[in-house]
C-alpha positions in Angstrom: -8.2 -29.6 -56.7 -7.0 -27.9 -53.2 -3.9 -26.9 -51.3 -2.5 -29.5 -48.5 -0.5 -28.3 -45.7 0.3 -29.1 -42.0 0.1 -27.4 -38.9 0.0 -28.1 -35.0 -2.3 -27.1 -32.5 -1.7 -27.4 -29.0 1.2 -29.6 -30.0 -0.7 -32.1 -32.0 -0.2 -32.2 -35.7 -3.1 -31.3 -38.2 -3.7 -31.5 -41.5 -4.8 -28.8 -43.3 -6.7 -28.8 -47.1 -7.9 -25.6 -48.4 -9.5 -24.6 -51.8 -6.7 -22.1 -52.6 -3.7 -20.5 -50.6 -6.0 -17.8 -49.3 -9.0 -19.9 -48.3 -10.4 -18.1 -44.8 -11.8 -21.3 -43.7 -9.4 -24.3 -44.6 -10.5 -27.7 -43.6 -8.4 -28.8 -40.6 -8.3 -32.2 -38.7 -5.8 -34.4 -36.7 -4.7 -37.9 -36.7 -7.7 -39.2 -34.7 -10.4 -37.9 -37.3 -7.8 -38.7 -40.7 -8.2 -42.3 -39.4 -11.5 -42.4 -39.1 -11.9 -40.5 -42.8 -9.3 -43.4 -44.1 -11.4 -46.3 -42.2 -14.6 -44.7 -44.2 -13.2 -43.4 -47.2 -15.6 -45.9 -49.5 -18.8 -44.5 -47.6 -17.5 -40.9 -48.0 -16.9 -41.7 -51.7 -20.6 -43.1 -52.2 -21.7 -39.9 -50.4 -20.2 -37.7 -52.4 -21.3 -39.5 -55.6 -25.0 -39.5 -54.6 -24.9 -35.7 -53.6 -23.7 -34.8 -57.1 -26.4 -36.4 -58.2 -28.7 -34.8 -56.2 -27.2 -31.3 -57.1 -27.2 -32.3 -60.7 -31.0 -32.8 -60.3 -32.0 -29.7 -58.8 -30.0 -27.6 -61.1 -31.9 -29.6 -64.4 -35.1 -28.8 -62.5 -34.3 -24.9 -61.9 -35.3 -22.3 -64.6 -32.6 -21.2 -66.7 -31.9 -17.7 -65.5 -30.3 -16.8 -68.9 -33.7 -17.0 -70.7 
């Protein structure tokens, strides 16, 4: 999972999601984008599932590098 923290940018609250505490490029967003994400959470979940299937298919089609 990730690491969630909170920050501020120009006086505005920000949520920060990182892969680890030392992540150089965490995902940062404010209230407006958070509301948008919450509003479309089912679409995001659907997209993630579809993309995971695409990646799994690509990985299955690639030659085995251990041979």
